[in-house]
VOGU-3710 file (C-alpha; in Angstrom, 3 decimals, decimal comma):
1> mtsrnavppa> -6,925/185,629/11,852  -3,322/186,016/13,339  -2,796/184,579/16,860  -1,243/187,065/19,334  1,483/184,399/19,584  2,354/184,906/16,019  3,399/189,052/16,737  6,637/189,026/18,704  6,893/190,065/22,302  8,425/193,422/21,418
11> ardwfmqirf> 5,534/194,109/19,311  3,093/193,587/22,013  4,284/195,416/24,880  5,866/198,897/24,001  7,156/199,038/27,644  9,838/196,518/26,807  10,893/198,619/23,792  11,510/201,444/26,205  13,552/199,567/28,849  15,529/198,136/26,118
21> alsliprner> 16,103/201,627/24,619  16,790/203,212/28,102  19,429/200,544/28,694  21,037/201,719/25,280  21,488/205,406/26,684  25,123/206,114/27,279  26,161/206,617/30,948  27,498/209,999/30,647  24,173/210,996/29,107  21,628/209,415/31,748
31> ghwagltiyg> 21,725/212,605/33,363  20,401/214,787/30,466  17,648/212,436/29,770  16,390/212,487/33,447  16,735/216,210/33,079  14,069/216,596/30,225  11,425/214,793/32,692  12,439/217,691/35,295  11,910/220,047/32,230  8,548/218,224/31,571
41> lavsgleais> 7,401/219,184/35,200  8,280/222,511/35,276  6,539/223,217/31,836  3,811/221,256/32,790  3,610/223,559/36,264  3,836/226,629/33,703  0,957/225,497/31,855  -1,195/225,074/34,760  -0,599/228,620/36,289  -1,521/230,052/32,201
51> alavfslvri> -4,659/228,365/32,740  -5,587/229,890/35,617  -4,421/233,063/34,920  -6,498/233,017/31,287  -9,551/232,016/33,468  -9,196/235,011/35,752  -8,466/237,264/32,920  -11,787/235,928/31,271  -13,702/236,018/34,236  -12,777/239,724/35,029
61> lvdptgiadl> -13,190/240,953/31,136  -17,113/239,634/32,127  -17,488/240,888/35,417  -14,527/243,341/36,358  -15,700/243,796/39,844  -14,346/240,135/40,257  -10,867/241,444/40,603  -11,570/242,153/43,873  -11,749/238,354/44,665  -8,279/237,364/43,420
71> aihgiplepy> -5,985/235,965/45,972  -3,188/233,837/46,605  -3,261/231,780/49,628  -5,726/234,352/50,954  -3,699/237,132/50,357  -5,909/239,889/47,753  -4,002/240,628/44,615  -6,055/243,721/43,951  -3,756/246,247/46,152  -0,733/245,118/44,303
81> lragagrigi> -1,984/245,030/40,647  -3,250/248,860/41,320  -0,041/250,155/42,578  1,927/248,407/40,212  -0,501/249,914/37,489  0,447/253,351/38,794  3,983/252,943/38,654  3,922/252,481/35,043  1,326/254,948/34,468  -2,032/252,562/33,842
91> sdpvvalalv> -5,125/253,219/35,948  -6,887/250,270/35,291  -5,892/247,285/37,080  -7,462/245,258/34,930  -5,307/246,170/31,993  -2,269/245,727/34,822  -3,380/242,148/34,980  -3,807/241,554/31,602  -0,393/242,840/30,997  0,953/240,644/33,750
101> vaifyafksl> -0,513/237,590/32,131  1,305/238,560/28,663  4,545/238,838/30,334  4,259/235,624/32,009  3,014/233,882/28,886  5,881/235,361/26,874  8,512/234,001/29,567  6,489/230,498/29,408  6,788/230,480/25,533  10,641/231,032/25,537
111> ftayviyrqa> 11,144/228,210/28,173  9,078/225,892/26,333  11,450/226,809/23,170  14,186/225,942/25,255  13,100/222,835/26,370  11,924/221,945/23,193  15,829/222,397/22,089  16,785/220,138/24,707  14,492/217,388/24,042  15,630/217,209/20,358
121> svplvsgaif> 19,529/217,823/20,956  19,807/215,069/23,655  18,300/212,489/21,844  20,346/213,429/18,709  23,531/214,056/20,745  22,866/210,025/22,713  22,477/208,909/19,541  25,803/210,048/17,841  27,603/208,780/21,041  25,919/205,488/20,536
131> srglfaaymh> 26,873/205,095/16,906  30,289/205,436/17,732  29,963/202,997/20,782  28,094/200,313/18,473  30,243/200,697/15,275  33,180/200,240/17,837  31,656/197,143/18,963  31,069/195,986/15,073  34,832/196,707/14,401  35,808/194,392/17,510
141> apyayhlhkn> 33,556/191,900/16,856  34,937/188,273/16,430  35,715/187,637/12,439  33,477/184,687/12,626  30,791/187,090/13,254  31,266/188,808/10,209  31,022/185,934/7,999  27,196/185,931/8,520  26,684/189,327/8,871  25,227/191,388/5,680
151> saeilrnvgt> 27,342/194,864/5,520  23,998/196,434/4,482  22,744/196,007/7,722  25,547/197,085/9,742  25,517/200,551/7,660  21,561/200,381/8,522  22,050/199,776/12,212  24,821/202,340/12,693  23,031/205,251/10,919  19,546/205,345/10,351
161> avdavfrtvl> 18,287/202,608/12,692  20,234/204,138/15,600  18,655/207,403/14,830  15,399/205,639/14,889  15,677/204,464/18,386  16,766/207,519/19,881  14,403/210,026/17,928  11,613/207,716/17,381  11,444/205,235/20,215  13,275/207,523/23,293
171> yafvtaisel> 12,194/210,711/21,858  8,540/209,893/21,208  8,925/208,381/24,940  10,337/211,744/26,373  7,340/213,828/24,218  4,731/211,440/25,482  5,996/211,833/29,494  6,137/215,784/28,971  2,706/216,100/27,349  0,946/214,012/29,593
181> lmmigllavl> 2,739/215,871/32,663  0,911/219,261/31,425  -2,022/217,406/30,582  -2,242/216,291/34,160  -1,482/219,808/35,418  -4,244/221,541/33,113  -7,152/218,978/34,012  -6,144/219,502/37,680  -6,706/223,128/37,172  -10,387/222,494/35,567
191> cviaplttlv> -10,863/219,503/38,343  -10,848/222,672/40,813  -13,146/224,839/38,975  -15,610/222,872/37,620  -15,095/219,219/39,220  -17,895/217,228/37,876  -17,817/218,440/34,395  -13,934/217,587/33,974  -14,315/214,335/35,246  -17,197/213,253/32,699
201> sigvlaimty> -15,231/214,763/30,277  -11,916/213,273/31,030  -14,201/209,853/30,906  -15,101/210,601/27,590  -11,325/211,512/26,484  -10,099/208,536/27,922  -12,065/206,075/26,101  -11,815/208,222/22,918  -7,823/207,847/23,116  -8,001/203,869/24,101
211> gtyrltqgna> -10,049/203,344/21,079  -8,030/205,469/18,827  -4,689/203,825/20,343  -6,162/200,368/19,851  -7,164/201,086/16,189  -3,955/202,285/15,178  -1,243/200,453/17,217  -0,762/196,640/15,513  -0,106/198,544/11,994  2,468/200,798/13,394
221> yrwgaevqtl> 4,480/197,923/14,349  4,167/195,854/10,965  5,021/198,848/9,076  8,059/200,009/11,336  9,315/196,472/11,090  9,009/196,155/6,815  10,369/199,491/6,744  13,775/198,295/9,047  13,893/195,408/6,295  13,335/197,763/3,478
231> sktmiqsvsq> 16,446/200,151/5,040  18,571/197,187/4,718  17,680/195,685/1,556  17,883/199,381/-0,111  21,661/199,748/1,040  22,699/196,423/-0,188  21,262/197,007/-3,699  22,585/200,460/-4,206  25,921/198,625/-2,760  25,984/195,903/-5,168
241> gigglkeirv> 25,002/197,621/-8,119  27,878/200,415/-7,853  30,286/197,685/-6,472  29,553/195,531/-9,592  28,934/198,414/-12,017  32,057/197,192/-14,188  30,397/194,031/-14,764  26,991/194,918/-14,977  27,553/197,462/-17,477  29,318/195,285/-19,775
251> agrekyfied> 26,312/192,532/-19,547  23,748/195,544/-19,901  22,093/194,408/-16,496  21,840/197,812/-15,161  17,818/197,822/-15,493  17,269/195,023/-13,247  19,036/196,364/-10,676  17,545/200,172/-11,124  14,101/198,228/-11,112  14,620/196,041/-8,088
261> faqqrarhar> 15,886/199,455/-5,907  12,795/201,347/-7,578  10,266/198,663/-6,334  11,569/198,402/-2,683  11,982/202,017/-2,679  8,438/202,784/-4,086  7,268/199,756/-1,349  9,081/202,004/1,710  7,803/205,629/0,564  4,112/203,727/0,726
271> lyalytaaqq> 4,644/202,542/4,197  5,750/205,702/5,298  2,881/207,567/3,640  0,520/205,067/5,699  2,263/205,633/8,797  2,087/209,415/8,179  -1,532/209,537/7,661  -2,267/206,921/10,194  -0,599/209,701/12,845  -3,211/212,294/11,448
281> fprlmletcf> -6,354/209,875/12,679  -5,851/210,645/16,247  -6,122/214,340/15,624  -9,377/214,189/13,898  -10,592/211,497/16,375  -9,752/214,043/19,148  -11,299/217,108/17,205  -14,443/215,553/17,056  -14,301/214,530/20,891  -13,226/218,179/22,061
291> vavvvliliv> -16,505/219,565/20,515  -18,240/216,796/22,150  -17,047/218,096/25,149  -18,048/221,875/24,389  -21,668/220,639/23,645  -21,489/218,829/26,851  -20,592/221,586/28,964  -23,609/223,414/27,345  -25,839/220,607/28,114  -24,947/220,591/31,798
301> skvgfvaghg> -25,102/224,042/32,071  -29,149/224,551/30,829  -29,606/221,274/33,082  -28,609/223,530/36,017  -25,030/222,231/36,794  -23,056/225,453/35,974  -24,732/228,867/36,874  -25,750/230,916/33,312  -23,071/233,949/34,446  -20,829/231,372/34,960
311> ilpllglyay> -20,728/229,816/31,407  -18,681/232,222/29,491  -15,552/232,295/31,844  -15,962/228,358/31,956  -16,185/228,042/27,885  -13,360/230,470/27,960  -11,223/228,115/29,936  -12,014/225,190/28,303  -11,263/226,752/24,703  -7,948/227,158/25,925
321> agfrvmpsln> -7,620/223,709/28,068  -8,999/222,343/24,298  -6,262/224,614/22,724  -3,420/222,979/24,907  -5,046/219,613/25,688  -6,154/218,446/21,960  -2,636/218,669/20,593  -0,946/217,323/23,794  -3,033/214,181/23,654  -2,515/213,919/19,717
331> rilislqsik> 1,320/214,273/20,533  0,724/211,564/22,911  -1,053/209,141/20,622  1,831/209,757/17,755  4,466/209,418/20,482  2,545/205,625/21,184  2,620/204,929/17,402  6,264/205,966/16,916  7,465/203,531/19,789  5,323/201,000/18,183
341> fgaatmrdvh> 6,983/201,854/14,421  10,274/201,776/15,909  9,828/198,250/17,921  11,605/196,306/14,854  14,579/198,620/14,881  14,870/198,919/18,207  15,050/195,181/18,724  17,507/194,881/16,004  19,857/197,287/17,423  19,490/195,911/20,917
351> adftilargd> 20,449/192,641/20,171  23,419/193,290/18,265  24,792/195,925/20,755  23,850/192,757/23,804  25,673/190,347/21,908  28,296/192,610/20,746  28,873/193,939/24,240  29,456/190,641/25,708  31,874/189,379/23,054  33,948/192,215/22,679
361> vtaamadapl> 37,102/191,328/24,441  39,894/192,625/21,971  40,250/196,036/23,802  41,134/194,694/27,502  43,653/192,280/25,968  45,356/195,258/23,713  48,293/195,840/25,965  48,943/192,353/26,977  52,733/191,476/25,842  53,155/188,174/23,635
371> pferelalhh> 56,670/188,287/22,504  57,592/186,285/19,518  61,298/184,881/19,850  61,298/181,120/19,010  58,328/179,530/17,420  54,789/179,656/16,209  53,262/176,484/16,653  49,629/174,836/15,736  48,986/171,688/17,634  46,490/169,194/16,480
381> lgfnypqdsr> 44,621/172,416/14,964  40,650/171,246/13,673  38,237/173,805/12,311  34,880/173,912/11,328  32,317/176,442/9,824  29,013/176,761/11,346  26,323/175,010/9,146  29,181/173,278/7,304  29,486/169,592/7,847  32,643/169,279/6,317
391> ralrnidlvi> 35,808/169,784/8,418  37,720/172,559/6,901  40,772/171,878/8,889  41,769/168,395/10,444  44,707/167,778/12,815  46,858/170,216/11,685  50,582/169,967/13,473  52,859/172,756/12,139  55,828/174,588/13,754  56,988/177,734/11,975
401> rrgesvgivg> 60,448/179,146/13,500  61,071/182,881/13,931  62,486/184,074/10,400  61,423/181,042/8,526  59,713/181,533/5,243  57,017/179,043/4,643  54,894/178,633/1,586  51,544/176,736/1,522  49,997/175,294/-1,669  46,902/173,335/-2,217
411> atgagkstll> 44,057/173,179/-4,471  40,750/175,581/-4,078  39,336/174,208/-1,091  41,618/172,512/0,510  41,800/174,753/3,338  44,858/177,549/3,192  42,830/180,601/3,636  41,391/179,113/6,837  44,898/178,144/7,924  45,773/181,409/7,650
421> diilgllepd> 42,792/183,214/9,247  43,659/180,826/12,257  47,169/182,261/12,317  46,045/185,839/12,049  43,793/185,335/15,316  40,737/185,879/13,036  39,157/182,404/13,710  39,409/180,478/17,054  40,108/176,689/16,059  37,107/174,296/17,446
431> sgsvtvdgrd> 40,036/171,901/18,707  43,635/172,144/19,560  45,598/175,172/19,621  47,759/178,402/18,257  50,962/179,425/20,344  53,828/181,883/20,284  56,549/180,671/22,488  54,257/178,416/24,300  51,627/180,902/24,869  48,443/180,747/22,968
441> ihsaiatwqk> 47,687/183,854/20,990  44,313/184,435/21,806  45,471/185,279/25,542  46,916/188,415/23,690  45,341/188,672/20,368  45,898/192,228/19,771  49,419/192,041/20,841  49,932/189,142/18,246  47,920/190,744/15,470  49,998/193,967/16,211
451> qigyvpqmvy> 53,154/191,890/14,964  51,666/191,011/11,912  51,819/192,385/8,271  49,110/190,834/5,945  48,278/191,071/2,428  45,127/189,957/1,379  44,058/188,540/-2,246  41,112/190,728/-2,439  42,725/194,465/-1,566  40,218/196,941/0,021
461> lfddtlkhni> 41,545/200,395/-0,712  39,779/203,749/0,455  38,989/206,390/-1,060  42,114/208,820/0,545  45,663/209,608/-0,575  48,118/207,114/-1,717  49,803/207,860/1,695  47,066/207,277/4,075  46,548/203,813/2,436  49,573/202,803/3,189
471> algvpddeid> 49,980/203,989/6,713  46,318/202,814/7,217  44,274/204,384/10,385  47,667/206,288/11,491  46,917/210,357/12,159  48,672/212,640/9,671  51,007/213,789/12,527  52,143/210,122/13,574  52,912/209,428/10,004  56,484/208,080/9,450
481> lghidaairs> 57,751/209,211/5,707  60,808/207,085/6,019  58,750/203,966/6,785  56,822/204,771/4,223  59,486/205,203/1,394  61,230/201,902/2,485  57,606/199,948/2,136  57,380/201,811/-1,070  61,086/200,353/-2,590  60,181/197,242/-1,124
491> aqledvvaal> 57,078/196,840/-2,645  58,230/198,040/-6,110  56,066/201,224/-6,110  58,740/203,740/-6,766  57,359/204,044/-10,730  53,577/204,231/-9,554  54,281/207,008/-6,866  56,424/209,008/-9,733  53,679/209,000/-12,051  51,031/209,964/-10,024
501> pdgldtmige> 50,087/213,861/-10,280  50,148/214,522/-6,468  52,868/211,804/-5,833  51,885/210,312/-2,137  49,116/212,766/-1,532  47,273/211,575/-4,781  43,382/210,405/-3,942  43,410/207,111/-5,286  39,514/206,961/-5,736  37,137/204,729/-3,735
511> rgirlsggqr> 38,777/200,991/-3,591  41,828/202,423/-5,390  40,004/202,621/-8,585  42,376/204,912/-10,304  45,237/202,165/-10,141  45,576/198,856/-11,966  44,869/195,453/-10,494  48,659/194,758/-9,786  49,363/198,576/-8,429  46,640/198,158/-6,093
521> qrvaiaraly> 48,316/194,773/-4,984  51,640/196,598/-4,335  50,123/199,170/-2,521  48,640/196,561/-0,238  52,296/194,961/0,338  53,474/198,270/1,275  50,813/199,016/3,590  52,012/195,608/5,387  55,721/196,321/5,141  54,945/200,082/6,890
531> rrpevlvlde> 54,119/198,359/9,947  57,900/196,922/10,286  55,890/193,505/11,504  57,675/190,465/12,853  55,327/188,319/10,777  54,747/188,936/7,029  51,727/187,011/5,650  50,723/186,862/1,678  47,510/185,465/0,815  47,522/185,072/-2,895
541> ataaldnrte> 49,307/188,461/-2,636  50,927/188,223/-6,413  48,215/186,993/-8,096  47,256/190,040/-9,557  50,787/191,006/-10,747  52,511/190,481/-14,057  55,599/188,049/-14,304  58,458/190,854/-13,956  56,947/192,606/-11,200  56,127/189,039/-9,477
551> lylseavqkl> 60,105/188,243/-9,870  60,921/191,974/-8,149  58,366/191,134/-5,413  59,765/187,263/-4,817  63,254/188,468/-4,558  62,197/191,386/-2,322  60,598/189,239/0,146  63,248/186,412/-0,192  65,374/189,211/1,313  63,187/189,758/4,035
561> sgtmtviiva> 63,546/185,899/5,113  65,732/185,981/8,651  64,539/189,592/9,368  60,989/188,691/9,775  58,907/185,533/9,246  57,160/185,410/6,096  54,368/183,007/5,459  52,996/182,735/1,802  49,818/181,489/0,336  50,094/180,709/-3,630
571> hrlntirncg> 48,947/179,530/-6,818  51,714/180,296/-8,873  54,416/178,608/-7,547  57,412/180,979/-8,770  56,048/183,124/-5,903  57,146/180,508/-3,078  59,653/178,526/-5,066  62,700/179,861/-2,817  60,865/179,461/0,757  62,957/177,801/3,157
581> riivmkdgai> 59,718/175,040/3,403  56,500/174,460/1,363  53,563/173,235/3,123  51,189/170,831/0,829  47,455/170,669/1,755  44,636/168,712/0,656  41,009/168,576/2,102  41,936/170,312/5,132  45,042/168,732/6,163  48,628/168,974/5,502
591> vdsgtyddlv> 49,864/166,004/3,710  53,260/166,819/2,638  55,955/169,412/3,556  59,712/170,260/2,216  61,565/172,221/-0,382  60,550/172,928/-3,917  63,047/170,327/-5,080  62,010/167,621/-2,394  58,335/168,082/-3,271  58,958/167,729/-6,888
601> knsatfrdia> 60,733/164,630/-6,392  58,564/163,243/-3,779  55,207/164,438/-3,743  52,472/163,096/-6,346  49,872/166,049/-4,785  52,437/168,756/-5,323  53,467/167,545/-9,020  49,598/167,776/-9,678  49,406/171,194/-8,492  52,493/172,489/-10,219
611> shtvektgav> 51,228/170,765/-13,681  47,931/172,689/-13,335  50,143/175,631/-12,485  51,842/175,406/-16,085  48,253/174,643/-17,816  47,009/177,961/-16,477  49,690/180,080/-16,479  52,267/178,893/-19,087  54,963/178,960/-16,768  56,970/176,349/-15,453
621> g> 56,388/176,094/-11,867
//
């Protein structure tokens, strides 16, 4: 038997899930959620009046003389009914009463329809607002956070998971409250009319409802947790299969990815089928309970608690109440199951949002000034990746003057990319500091990053036009075509643009699939130069280029030296041959520095790197 402690607290206490969910409601939407409760109270009142009206109508139909007894706060209604009936040409006040009940019921139905619309729209709108906030939190999260966060989990959380929280958990909670209020109103009417029978019926209903809930609650959480996990792995399977389609197709491994996805999707479907079937179980139990209550009324009437002539109106009232109460009870139980089913999703979304909300300081420092006029300095820098015992960087001291061109070389694993990530402000050092003109870059990280043009080794292009890929996130009306033309010339992209059918407005496909590897790299360089940066950082940016294009780009970058600071990481030494200074790294430390010629003469480590470059490329470094 599974111990209670093996189940997470979130599964044991759905009230905790509601508290978490309520904390995620956007502040300007909380009034709308409070309004849903008020609407629920209004519907409850209308339902109670409807129950009284139906009971009165049935009683009068059985005994028309009873119309004389109808009154509100001691005021008889018969004169008003006769007067109203006469004005519309109806002689029978009973018919007039029936018409009034019908009109009232129509109004109640229209109002209830509006409430249902509000109950549906408020969670969806709130979910959309929260999704935007959660996505923004992910986008502003520290870069180190994303090093161990699977993108499929992020895709799930900002999409289906948020929908599940606001529709499955919060909407279920509002539904349960609304239905409970309506039930209370109806049962209060029944208590006034037949207190003993109603109290006994309520006791039976309470026992049946609690028993049904206990039977279904545990599985709902377990199924919801597994569905949450499967939602992530299915996205991951599709993303990996499509992302690696070229290699998978050539290797003939499509079947593996198809079957892997199919198994997860089938399990996902089975779990939802079980959950859907479990949602119908309360209805079957409650229908049985309702029949038992009707039988109970008949038995009570036979033993003299209810007069025989009053049994028909009472049964009519209970039939109406059953028509309304049984579905409400069923929806309450379904709502409680939904809250349990969404508990795992709620836990994941709440945990991410809470962590990211605490850590998001980028936006707050977006306008802090950080001028770069003299030097970028790294002081006693050290860094270690979590769960990695080997130091990625050790005691780095480096000063880069404004306008200087610096090349960084080293074998794989030497720490070059980690050093760049720290200079870019993506990672914070464990020890030491990175300063610009004596000021730590993390005191104004957003301002520092706005001064940087960055070209990664692995280029990510969007399924959009070439113009939008170069401008990267700039609205159409703010794109500077002059800057784009200059960036295209510097990145040697003129021939590419000329060959495209729609020029800059050509759609280049997901990840730039309609371009070659070298062309994609040049687009990334143009993207970096479009910003007119103070610092240009190239991380293996020429690795995918042919020798001729690399030569042209190297010359273009060389011309930029003096107008901007250039930092280049490269394996192909032709790229950094003309840099004013070259830094040699090994095992996370700087072991040598100097000009290309100086290092060839004096650095064994650099000569070893150069010899390996000749072996791999066939070109002299």
